[in-house]
N, C-alpha and C positions, 0 to 999 in steps of 0.2 A: 307628550302624548303617545306617539310612535314608541318611545321607550315602555311607558305604561303597556301598552297592547302588547309588547313583545315579552315584558315579565309576565302577563296573564297568560300567555301562551305557552311560556316555559313552565308556568305551574301548570296548567290544564294536562301537559301530556309527563308530567315529571314522574310520576309512578310508572306509568308505559315504558318511558326510555330507562328508568332504573332496573327494572325487569327485563327490559330487553338486552343492556349491558350485563348484566348478570347470566342470561341465557346465551349471549355470544361466548363469554368468557366459559361458559360450560363446553360449547361447542369446541373450542380450540383447544381445551384440556382433554375431551374424549380423542379427537383427532391426533393430537400430539401422541396419545400414549396409543392408538391404533398405528401410529406410522412407524413408533418405537418395536410394535410387534410382529407387524407383517414381514418388514423389509429382510429381515434374517432368514424368511421362509421361502422365497420366491423361486420356484422353478423356472419360469420364462415370464418376460415384461417387454411389451412392445407399445410404444406410444408417439403419436403424429400431433407434435403442437402445432394449431392452425393460427396463420396470420392473423391478425386484426388492421383492416385499414387504417391510418393514420386520419386524425381531423385535418381539411385542407386549411385552417386558419384557426385562430382564437374565438371565432364567433362560435356561440352556444350551438350546435348542430348537434344533437344528440345521434342520430340516424344516420347520418351522410359522413362519408361516402360507403357504398358496398362494394368489395371487390368483385372485379369481373373475372378473373382467373384468379384460383387458388392452388396454389403448391407449396409443397412443406417437406421437410426433411422427416426421416423414421429416426427413431431412439430406441436402441434394445440394450438390454442387459444391464449393466450398473446407472447408465445414464437415464434411461427409461424409468428406473426405478427411482431416483433422485427426483426425476419430472415428475413423478407421479406424487410423491410426498410433499412437493412444493406446492404441485399444482391444490392437493386436498386440502392444504390449512391456508394458502396464500390467498385474501381476498383484497388484495392491494389493487389497485383502480390505477393504471397507467395513465398519466396525463395525455397522452397523444390519442388515447381511445376513445370513440364516441360513447358515451354513456350507455345506450340501450346495445350495444354490441361487443360483448363482453367475451373474453379469451375462451378456449376451450381445447381440452387435451385429448382426443379420440386415441382408444388405445385398450390394451388387456394387462390383466395381471394374474398370473397362475401360481397360485399355493399348491401344495400337496393336499392330497383328499384326507389325510386327519386332520385338518384344520378348518375344515368348513362348520363344524359348530360354533366355535369361538369366532371366526371370521363373520360369520352371520349376527352373531350376537353385537360385537362389535360396531358394524355399518346400522343395523338396528337401531342401536343407542344414538347414534350419530343423529339419523335420519330422524329419530322422534323428536330429539332437540331442534333439528332445524326447521321442522314444520310447527313446532311451538313457537320460534322466535316467528314466523310468517304470520301467524296468528297474532301472537302479541303486538305486531307492529301495523297490523291490519286497521286497528281502531283509528290510526292517525288519519285524516280526512286526506285526499289525494293533493287538493292546492297545495298543503303546506308540509307533504311528506318529503318531497328532496330536499328542503330546506333544512328541516328537522332531522333527516336521517345523515344529510353532510356534518353536521356539527356534532350528531352523538357518535358517528362512525367516521373520523376524518381521514380521506385518503383510502377507504373502503367502498366496494363494491357490494349493496346489501343482495343483488341476485346472485353474485357467487355464495354469497352466505348460503342462501336459499338451495341451491342445488344438491339433491340426494346423491350419494354414492349409489350405484347399481351394481346388482350381483347377482351370481347363479343361485340357486337351492338345489341344483341336482347337476349332475355330469353333462356336460355339453357336447353334442357329436359337431356342430358347426358353429360358428361365431361369425357374421356376416356384418361389415360394415358398408353403409352407402351415404348418398346425400337426401335429404329432404327440401328440394328447391319449391319456393312459394312464390307463384305469379303477383303481381301488386293488386291491391284490394283499393277500390275508390269509393268513399263516402260523400254525399252531398252535403254539403255544410251552411247552414245560414250565414250572412252576413252579421246579422245581429247577435246571435249565438256564439261568433267569433269574437265579436267586440267585447261582449260580457266576458267572456273568459278571459281576454288580456286583463279587462281591466279588474278581474279577481286577482289575475298575478300581481297587476301593479300594485295593488294596495296590500298584498302579502309581503312585496319587496319595502314597501314602504314600512310596514309595521317591523320588518327585520333592518331597517334604517340601511339597505341596500340600494344607494341613490343610483350605482351605475344601472343596476338592473330596471328600476324603476323608470331611468330616462329610456332605456330601450324599449319596454313596455309600452310608453307615450308614442313613442316615433311609430311602432308597429300599429296601436290603436288609430293615430292620424294617416297612416296608409289605407288601413281597411276601411278608415271612414270617409275617405277620399272616393274610392271606388264607386261607379255608376251601378245602380239596383241592379241592373241588364248584365252584370259581370257574373258568372256561373262560377262558384268556388267549390273543390272537393278536397279532402284530404286523403291522400293518396299514399297509403302504407307500403314502402317496399321493403320486402323481406329478404335477410341475409339469408343465404343457405346454410342449412345446419347440418352436421353429420348424426346417423343415426345407426343403432345396431341392432340386427337379427339375432337371437341364439336361439339353436333348435338343440333340445335334451335329446340325449340318449334313448331314452323310455318315454319319449313324447306320446300323451295321448291326443294330439293336435291332429287335425286334417294334416293331409300329405300338401307341403310347402306353404303351411301356416307355421311361424314362428310362435315359440313359447315364451319369449322375453323379446319385447317391442317397443325400445326406449331411446330417448334423444342421448347422444352421446359425448357430452360436454366434460366429463372425467373417465378415466379409463375403469372398465368393466372388469371387477373382481369374481374368481372362479377359485374352485378348491376341489381338485381331481389329479388322478395319477396319471393320466393319457392328456396329452394336449389334443384339444378340437383341431378340426380342420379349420383354418383361420382364412376369410377372403378380406384381404385389406382395404382400407380406405383409398380410394384413387382420386388423383386431381380432379377440380371441379371447375368448368367453365360457364359462363353464362349462355354460352349457346348450346348448351344443353336443354336450358329453358325457353329457348325463343319457340313460339307457335310452328310448327310444318304445315299449316294449312295455307298459308301464302296470303292470309290476310294482314294488311297492313297494320300497326300500331297508330294509336291516335296519338297526337303532339300534345305535349303539356307545357304550360308555361311556370315555373317555380315562383311563388308569392312571397311567402312565410315559409322558408327551408326548414327552421326551427321546430315547428309545429305542421310539416309537410302538407303545408296547404299550397294547392294549384289553382290556376285558371286553366279551363278548358274551351274550345271554339265549336262543339259538337257533341250531340249526346253521346253516351258513356254505354259501352255493352259490357263491360267487366267490372 
């Protein structure tokens, strides 16, 4: 019965996954061509490969842990060029990396001004293909998407494939890198709703003949079912800090202090101009920067189901 359901599931998504594989192949083909084209034309390059905290155990905890202090080396010249070329095309999922905390390579690549039009064309085509891949895979239900994508693109991280390459369309006066830190967000969750979600995940595991995952889900369901109805549960989303870039054009029409380009910086930023802009580099990050300065004490939370970020708490939540 389980095998029949699995075959039905595979057939249901066959056309979608076939199209996704073709689109992924096209993305990589275009990136390979771009990498061959841009590398000999570099005037300057600098990259900060950012570390990712390793999972503390083999347990499937996709969001833990987050680094409290982020320090990194600075790559320049040929090392930065090679690292950028690899980062653009390598969607590899490192086994020790949490699933939702993927690697980032903040930095920039500067080409000569005469190459701008061709650079923009290459990057536009790649980003269009990335968006099309995202649209193709969006039809797969959330419940089965992780399992389906793991089988379709083994060893790869689909979120890395979705990342657009950011670029400047004009001469940049100043390029500044900074951090976007986020405070935790708490969402109340009902006990019965959580059980229903776990039951659905358990059934998906059974359909895919994944006895280990099905057994883990059964234990999680037993744990949640045993809780008193008076226990209050929350989904507590802890956000890892992410690097951002702010680019100010030489002939900007924006208000003073407002950047012309404001983006996440998971990949190096591409520019094509003859004068290197002022660069404000990415500095190390510490969780101390995010702690509230008002003196208000944080609430205490007890982790219940770390895989799904489910915590219990004993008092009302303000944040």
